[in-house]
Every structure is written in structure tokens, then in C-alpha cells.
N, C-alpha and C positions, 0 to 999 in steps of 0.2 A: 571636488575630485570625483570623477566617474568610477574609478576603481584602483586596485593595486594588486601586486603580486609580492608575496613574501616567501623567501627560500628558508625552509625549516631544516633541511638536511637530506642527504641521499637523493631520492626522487620525490620527496615530500615538499609540496608547495601549498600555500593558501592563496587562492585566487578570488578576488572580490571585484564584481563589476555589475553595475546597473541593478543593485539590490540583491544579487546572488552571491553566495559564499560557497565555494567549492574547495575541497581538499583532494590533493592527488597522492596516490600511492603511500598511504600512511605507515610510517616507520618511526616508532618512538622508543626503540631499544636504546640503551646507554652504552657508553664506551666500555669495552671489555665483554659485553654480552654477545652470545652467539645467535646468529640467524640460521635457521634450518632451511636448507635448499632442496631437500628431497634426496632419495637414494643414498642416504647416509652422509651427504655433503653438508658441511657447515662453513660459516665464515664469521670471524670476530669483528665486531664494530670498533672502529678506531676513534670515533667522534661521539659527541653528545648532540641530540637534537636541540634546536634553538628554542622550541616550545615543548611543554609537557602536554599530554593529551587532555588533561583536565583544564588546561588554559585555553583550549580552542573555543572560538565563538560557536554559536548555533550554525549548523551546516545545512545547506539545501541538498547537497549530495557529495558523495565521494566518487572520484573517477579513478578506477583501479585498473592498471594495465594488465596485471596478471597476478596469480596467487603464488608468490615466492616470499620467503621469510624476511627479505629486506625491503619488501613493498607492502606486506600485510603481516604484522607480527602479533605475538601473544599479548603485548600491551594494548594494541588496538582492539584485538578480539575481546578483551576484558573491559576496556574503558569506553569504547564507542557506543553511543546510543543505538540500540538495536532497531529503532525505527528509521534510522538514517538511510535514505536511498543510496545504493551502491551500484554504479554503472560500470560494467566490467565484461569479461568474456562469458560465453554460455557456460563453460566448465566451472569457472569461479563462482558465478551466480548460483548455480545449483548447490555447490558446497556451502556457500554462505547462507542460503535459505535453510539448509538442513541444520545449520548451527545457530539459527534463531534470527538471522538478519533477513526478515521476511520481505523487505522492500527492495531487495537486490534485483537488478535488471541485467539480463545477459544479452549481449549484442553480437550478431554475426558481422562479418566484414561488410562495410558500407551501410549497415543498418543504423537507424537513428533513434534517439530518444530525446524528447523535448521537455524542458521545464519552463513554466510560465509564472510570472508575477505581475503586479500592477504596472511595472515599468517596462515590461517587454518579455523577452524569452531568451533561452539559450538552447541551441540545438547541438546535441552531442552525437557525433558520427564516429563509428568504429572504423579504423583504418588498418591496412595491411602492416604486418610486422613479422620478422623472422628472427627467432631467438638463438638459433644454432644452425650450423651448416649440415646439409644432407640428412641422413637418417637420425643423427643425434637430436634433431628437432623434436622427435617423438619422446625423448627422455625428459624434456622440460615442459612446464605448464604452457598451454596456449596463451598467446599474448596479442594485444591490440595496441595500436596507436590510437589517438583520438583527435578530432577537430572540434573545438568549441566555438560556435558562432553566436555571439551576443547580438541580439536584435532589439530595436526600439519598438514602441507600441504599434507602429505601422508595418513591422516586419522587415525593416531595412537593416542589413548587417552593419553594425558599428565597429565590431572588433572580431577578428578571426584569429584564434589562438590554437596552435598545434602542439601536441605532446607526442614525442616520437615513440614512447614506450621502449622497453628493452628490445632492441633490434640490431641486426647487422645491416650493412649496406647491401641491398638485394634488388634484383630487377622488379620484384613485385611492388616495390615502393614507387616505381615510375608513374603509376596511375594517380598518385596523390597530387602532384602539381598540375596534372591535366584536369582533374576535377576541381581543384582549389588553386587557381593560378595566382591568387593574391592572398598571401599569408602575412598577417601583421606581426605576430610574435610566435616564436617556436622555442619550445623547451626540448633540448636534445639530451638524451641519456647517453653518457659516455662511459669512461672507465676502463675500456679494454678488458672486461671481465673474462677470466679464463677458468674453464672447468678442468679440474685435476692439473692445473698449472700449464696446460698445453692448448686447449681448444678455445678459441675466441668466441664469446657468446654475446658481447655488446660491443658497440663501436669504439675503436681506439681514436686517437687524435687525427690520424690520417683519414680514416673512414668518416669521422665526424665532419671534417672540412669538406669532403666530397659530398656528404649529405646536405650540408648548407648550400653548396653550389647547385646541387640538383633540385632542391625544393625552393630555393630562392626566397626565403622569408626576409621581411624588412629588418627584423630584429631577432637576434638569437640569444637565448639564455642557457648556458651549459649547466647541467645538473648531473648527479649520479656519477661521481668521478673519483672520490678518494675516501669514502666512509667505511669501506670494508677491505679486508685483507685479500679478497679475490680480485681486486682492481689492480691492473698492471700498467695503465696508461694515465699519467697524471695530467692535471689541467694544463700545465705548461706545454705538453705535447700537442694538445688541441690548439692552444694559442699560437704555437709555432706554425702549425700547418695552415690555420685560417689566415694568418698574416702573410705566409708565403703565397697563398692563393689570392691575395688581394681582397679578402673578405673581413679583415679584422675590424673595420669601422662599424660593422653591423652587430658586433657581439657586445652584450652587457654582462659583466661579471658581478654576481651577487655573493656577498659573504653570507654565511649562515646567520639567520635572523634579520638580514637586511630586507627592506621593503622598497619597491619602486612604484611610482604611479603608473596606472594604465589609463590612457585616454583614447578616444576613438581613433583607430588606425595608428596607434603609436604607443611606445613605452617611454616614459620620461627618462632622460639621461642627466646625471649630476656630475 
């Protein structure tokens, strides 16, 4: 097996491919605990993570879309090895380095960071994302999407995996499929998160289906949709809209704790 993806909960996944082990948006709070979202805003977790942080394997890096309490929490801050490289936004990397995570790497939009091992490399590219409409965007932490390109020893791309990050459907995303016209697997952050119960700050089911149509990945894995009380758009909302759009056959739904095989240019379906 070349690799696998395991859904741990919320936006947290464990991606293994070609000898690399990457963790995305680590969130290990338990059911009932509060995530702190800044400006006095909180949200209570509805679920438990499928793994505890102490059960994680050795990591090559963490890919962190942004510094929010449901993506980087106090359990992670206390329990993660502080020598772990964390690839994230410029803003988050600065905060993490000040808190003792000295290997944190901050990327501007389209900037890249490469990891190498004996079997090849993975190139991590920071992509555009927009976490809120209009001037409200300034109230939320800067966010990036990411493209992970796993390459063999000769530098040939074997698997291109995209992580949307917390974003709304926005014209700044138009450049992603132009730069990366072939995306093998895409993890899409959904949930229809609403600030103060009114302002949409992550894609709901309708926007998520339009995002799939726009980026045209071969396989889609929905995540970040029901773990917190601020989510207003359930997974069935996304399922309904992708099926209406004729895109349902490319979606793979993972239960928390479930693992699927990753092979060159595909995700195994069971």
C-alpha cells in the first residue's frame, strides 16, 4: 500500500503516503469541551476525536490552515512534540514560534515548502482562501488552503491532494484549478459555520457542491461538518447538492476513525 488517509474528526486527518506522515488541523478536544474562536466567541464540541493525541504516530509535519480553536487547540499545544514542523500561515507561524514550536514555517499565498525523504518528496503549496465576507474577514485569523504534491525519487507527481481550508466560495479560488488542473483527492471543509448565528464563514452544502464543480477533483472527501455547535449545514445538505449537480459519484464519505487507501492518482473505494 502506497498510503492512506484517516479521518479523525472535524478538519483533522492523518495522511500517509510514500513514507511521509502528515497531520492536518489538529483538534483533540472532547465532546462537551469549548473551542475558543477569538473575540469572546466559543463553540462546544459535539463529538469525540477518533484518536487521542498520544496515540499519533511520529509526524513529519502538521499542515495547519489557520489558528482557530477548532483547528489548533489547547490539547494539541500541550501534547504535540514541539520539534514537529508546522506548515501554516505567516501569522500562525509567528505565534507558534513564540510558543515554543520553533520549526513552524509560515507561507504566503502560492509559496511552497518541500519535505524530502529517501522515497521522494512532498511539495506543500499555500493556496487562496477566504474565511468571511467583506470587512469581516479582518476579524478572523488569516487562512490558507494547501496542495500536497507527493513525488517519486525522480520528481514525478504521483498524487496531488488538496485541502480547502476554512473558506467560502470566492473568485480568488478561480486560480487554483488553473495552476493545478488535475487534482486527485480534495478534502473540503464544510459545515456552513455561522458567526453570531448569522454570518456564513465556511461553505454550506450548496457552496461545497459548487466548489467541487469548480475545482473538478477526481475524488472528494468532505470533512469539518458536524463537530461543533456553530455548524449549521449538515453533511446531508452537501450530499443532496452534489447529487443534484451530478457529482455524487466522486465523493467518498469517511466515518470518524475510518481509513481509506491512497494509491497513485486515486483513493480506494470500498
